[in-house]
N, C-alpha and C positions, 0 to 999 in steps of 0.2 A: 689400626687400633690395637692389634695383638701386641705390638711392640710397646705401646703405651701401657697396656695391662701388665706386661712383664716388668716394666720400669716402676709402675706403681707398687707391685708386690715387693720388689727389692727395696723401694723407699719405705714401705710399711714395716718390713722386717728390720731394716737398719734404724729407723726412727724409734721403734720400740726398744731396740737394743741400746740405743743412745740413752734412753730413759733409765734403763737398768744400770748402765755404766756410770751415769751421773749419780745415782743413788749409792752405788757401790763405792765410788770415789769419796763421797761425803762421809760414809762410814769409815773409810780408811784413814781419814784425817784424825780420827779419835781411837782407832783400833787397828794396829798394824799386823795382827797375827791371826785373828779368828777367820776361818774359811768363810767365804761369801758365795752364796748360790741363789738360785731361784728355781722353783719347781716347774719343769717342762712337762710336756704332755705327749710323749711318744711320737706318732706320725702326724702331729698337728700341722696343718697345711700352711698356715700364714707366716710362720717364722722359720728361717733357715738355721736350724740348730747347729750345724757345723760352724757357722759364724758365731753363734751365741756361746758355744762351749769354749771358744778361745778366750773369752772374757770371764769365765767362771773358775773358781778355785776347785770346785768339785761339781760334777754333774749330778743333778737330782731330778726325779720325775714322779708323776702321779699315775699309778696303775689302776685303771678302772675298767677291766674287761666286761663286755656285755654278756648276757646270758647265753648267747650263741657264738661268742668269740672262741675260735679254736685255740687250744693251748699253744699251738705252733705260732699263731699270730702274736700272742703275748710274749712268747720267747723271742720272737723277732724284734719286738719293741724293746725288750731288755737289751738285746745285742746292739740295737741302734743307739740307745742311750749310752751304753758302754763305748760304742764306736766313735760317737761324736767327741768324746773326751779322750781319745787316743788310747782306748782299751785299758784305761785305768779303772779301778773299782768305783762304782757309783752309789748314790743313795736312793733307796726306795723311800721317797719323801712322804707319799700318801698312798693309802689303800683303805678300803672300808673293812671293818671287822664283821660286817654283815650285809645288809641291803644297801643298794645304791638308789637314791630317791628320784632320779630323773628319768627312769624308764616308764613306759606306759603302765606296766605292772611290775612290782618290785619283789622278786623272789628272794627268800632268805638263802644265805649260803648254807650248804650242807655240812654236817659235822665233818671236820677235817679239811674242808675245802680252802678256808683261809690259810690254814697252816701250809697246805700244799702250794698255794699261790706265793706265800712268803718264801718258802724254801726254793721255789722256782726262780725267784729273783736272785737269791744268793747263788744258785747254781749257775746263773748267767753273769755273775760279776758284782752283785750288790754287796756292800759291806755294812749296809744299814737297812733296817726294816722298821718302818714307822706307820702310824695309823692316823686317819681322820674319820671320826672325831673322837676325842677322849670321853666327853660327856654329851649325851644326846640333847640337842637343842629343844627348848620348850615351844619355840615359835619360829617363824620365818620359813623360807622355802626348803630348808634342809632338816626340818623337824623329824622327818621319817628316814633320814640318812643314818646308816648304822653307826654305832659307837661302842667303845669298850664298856662304858657304863651307860646302860639304857635308861629309859624313863622311870624304871622301878627304883633306880638309885642304889642298888645293892650289888654285892659280889656273888649273888646266888645264880645269876643267869648263865645259860650255856655259853654264850659269847664271851662273857668275862672269864669264865674258867678256861676256855680254850685259848684265849689270848694270854692269860697268865701262864699257862703251860708252855705255849710257844716261847714266851719270854724266858722261861726257865731253860728251855733247850738252847736258845741263842746265847744265853749267859754262860752255859756250861762249855760250849764248844766254839763259840763265835770267834774268840781271840785266836784260836788256832788257824782259822780259815781267813781271817782278815788280811788283806794285802796279797793274797794269792791271785793268780792270773789265769785267764783263758788263753790257750795257745791254739791258733787256727791256721790252716794252710789254704783256706778258702775265703775269698773276700767278695761281698756283694755291694755294689755301688747303689747308695740311696741318694738321689740327686734332686734337691728341692727345685732347681731350675726346670728340670724335666717334669716334676710334679705339677708345677704351675702351668707349664706349656701344654702338657698332654691333656689336662683336664680343662684347659681354657680354649682348646681348639673348637672351632665351629666346623665339624666334620673331621674325618669321614664317619664318626660315630660319637654318640654321647655315652657309650657303654663303658668307658674306662674309669677305673678307680686306681690311681697310681700305687698306693700302698698294697692293694690286692694283687697287682701284677708283680711287685717285689716278693710278696708272700708266696706267689705261685711257684717261684723258683726256690725260695727259702725252705718251704715246706718239704720238698723232696730231699733236702739235706738233713733237716731236723728229724725226719722220719727214720733216717739211717744213723742218727746220732753223730753226724759230722759237724764239728764246731765251725762257726762262721763269724768273721769280723765284718762289720758294716763300715764302709769307707765312703769318702767323697769321690766324685768322678774326677776331681782335680788332684787326686793323690799323686805325689811325685813318683817317678820311676823307681828310685832307690827303695822306697817302701813297698810299692806295688810288686816289685820283684821278689819280695819275701813270700809271696803266695804262689802256690802251684796252679790255682784256678781263680780267675776273676770273672764275675758275672755282672752285666749291666742291663737289668730288665727295663724295657721300654725307654731307653735313653734317647728320647726324641731331641733333646738339646745337647749339642756337643760344643762345649766351651773351648776357647782358644787353647791349643796345646794338648788337648785330651787325645785326639786321634793319633797324633805323633807319639805320645807316650804309650798308647795301647799297641801301636805298631812295633815299637821298640821292645815292649814287654813280650809280645808273642814271638817276635823274631829271635829273641834270646832264649826261647824255650817255654814260655808261659802258655797256658790254655785260657782262652777267652770265649765267653758266651754272651751273645746279645740276640736281637731278632726284631720282631714286629715293631714298627713305629720308630726304630732307632735311626739316628743320624739325620733326621729330616731338617731340623732347624739349627741356625747358628745362635749366638748369644743375644742377637737382636730379635729373636723369634721370627726370623725370615727363613723361608725355604732355601736350602743350599741348592743352587742350580746344578744340573748335570746328571740328575738321577739319584734315587734313593739307593742305599743309605748314606748319601752325601760323602763326607770325608772318611767314612768307614768302609766305603765301597771296595777299595783295593784290599784292605785287610780281610774283609769277609768273603771276597771273591764272588759276589753276587750283585745283580742289578734287580731291584724290585720295580717292575714296570707299573703295576697298579696295586691298590689296596682295596679289597672287597670288604664291605661292612656287612656283618651278619646280624639279622634281626634278633631281638631278645628271645632266648629259647632256641634259636636256630644254631645248628652245629655243622661242622664239616669233617668228613672222615680223613684220618691220617694213618697211612700204613707204610711199614718198611722195617726190616730187621726185627728187633724185639718190640718195636713200637706199634701198637694197635690202639689208636686213640681217637678222640674227638677234639677239634678245635672250636673256639667260640670267639665272638666279638669282631675280629677281623681275620682275613686271610691274605697274606702277601703273595702276589703272583710273581714268582721268582724266575729269573734267567741266571744260569750258572756262568760265571766268568772265571773259571779255574777251580771252583769249589766242587766237591764230590757230593752226590745225592745220597742222603741217608733214608729219606722217606718221601712219599708223594701224597698228594691229595686224592681222595676217592670221590665217590658220588657222581652226580650228573652235571656239575658245573662245567663250563667250557674249559676251565683250567685243570680239570681232573687229569692226573698224570704229571702235572708240574711238580717241581720240588717243593716240599713243605719243610724239610729239615736238611741242612747241608753242613759240611765241614770243609774248611779250606786250610791246606798246609801253607804256612807262612814262616819262612826262615826255619828255625828249629821247633816252632810251636804250632798250635792249631787254633782256628777260630770257627766256632759253631754259630750257625744262624737258625733261629727258631721262627718259622714263618707265621705261626698262629698261636694264640694262647691255648696251651694244651690242658686237658682235664687232668685231675690228680693222678690217675693211673698212667696216662700217657707221659706226663712229666717225669714220673718216677722211672718209667721204662727208658726214657731218653737219658736221664742222668745216671742210671745204674752203670753202664759200661764206662762212662767217664770217671766215675768214682773209683771203679776197679782199676782202670788203666793208670790213674794217678796215685793209686795206693793210699787213699785218703783215710784209711783206718776206720771204716764204718763198722758199727756194731749193731747187730740185729737184736731188737727187743720186741716184746708183744705189742700189739696195737694199743695205743694210749699210754705206753710206758716210755719215758724219756730218760736219757743218760747224758750227763754233762760231767766234765772233769775240770777241776781247778788245780793249778800247780803252785806249790809253795817253795820255800827255801829248802836247800839240801836234798832236792829230789823228791820231796813229799808230794803225794797226789791224793786229792779228795774227789771221790766219785759220788754224784748225786743221782740216785735212782728215784724217779717220781712217777707215781701212778696217777694219771690225770683223769681217771674214770671212777665211777661209783661201784665198780665190780672188783672182786679179788683178782690178783694177777700172780702168776708164778713164772719164773724164768731161771735159766742157767747161764751164768756168765763166766765160764772158765777162762776166757781170754784175759780177764782182769787179774787173775792169779789170787783172788780173794783178799781178805783184809779184816779189819775190825770195824763193825758198825758203831759209830761214835755215840749215838743217842741212847743205845742200850748196852753197849759193851760186848755185844754178841760177836763171836768169831765167824766170819763169812768165808765159805769155801766156794761151792758152785751154786747150789740151789738157793734161790731167794724168793720169799713170799711177801707180797705187798698187799695190805688191806686197802679198801676203798680210800682214795686220796692219800695213800700211804707214801711215806718218804723214808729212804735209807741214806744216811751220809756215811760213806765208807772210807776210812783211811787205808789206802791200798798198800799191799806189800811191795 
């Protein structure tokens, strides 16, 4: 039945894509030049967006973060939408100027919050910032959804004035930034086949949310302001080799040729990270016989004999080196087959003392295996020495402050400093060598002060 479920999900995605291409081709009969797109929805489960992006002239998507959505998750979604389009600039097709109407209770956006969200999209590769809706509906299910022009019908509202001010900023400096690119040396694989398979499994747990597992790794890089490209698991070796580090969270489905590509990548000097639940299934959603992690076993240098499922709220201790963490959801019971132990499980389980984190030397490169979903502190501690060893140019900023850089023609660089919190932030970034803040014309040297939800766009020296 699991194989049928996977086939149905593929059919569902492909059938809806065929509907889109039929409509696109009908338009093309009468208009040969206007770019054609359709608005995607981030980590939406039902559609394999890597396949959809091949048929779109430009990728566009709707960004509606929840009230408790971490800014790092929103950043990841922007990077995913940029990634499915081959890292070309994308369109922010929809966002709300204020409330989103489908939550149990609809908080208004704080002053400056929508501006911050808009510039965050630009910082991660958007060349377009748009809103839904322009004028608030008088009836229907979206009557309380935010709008540039609210039910009062005037230009006197806070939301209208903030939106108009944002439009003025984008109009002043947008053309300078448009077309510039993100340059990353780290790639994270977002794999819809694994998405469907992992969340469709009956066992060993119902605790997995695939996008959250991708975010678990992404967040540790975002917190250090390390740029990331999101790629497909089937990315060819020639492109994969452009990255110093490749990460495949919860890659339960290994499609034909992927294991061989990863082996060649690491053998030639690449660094690869995967772990719990990886390599278990083939493209038919059948378990690969011979022991976990299947076709990745030789590369990772480990055999996962069993997978222990942890109850909701239950954790397991992980200790070793700089890592002092807790794991959750599952714990891989690992036997090393050439890999070096980096950390072990603690506690009173029978597998206490077994490897929880390992690294395997393979050719000129390294392959890291993460045996359990680590908490935020643990993942950060695990990733820190890898970031340092690979010289990934991380930059420290205060908590809730993010830094992204876009590269334009002629060596121009635009740094986006964003305060994702409702508190004032102060930082010193002498590593950037200063520059000119484009929104105000202020010359920036070292000290930078950001107001709540503040944004600085700096043309770097």
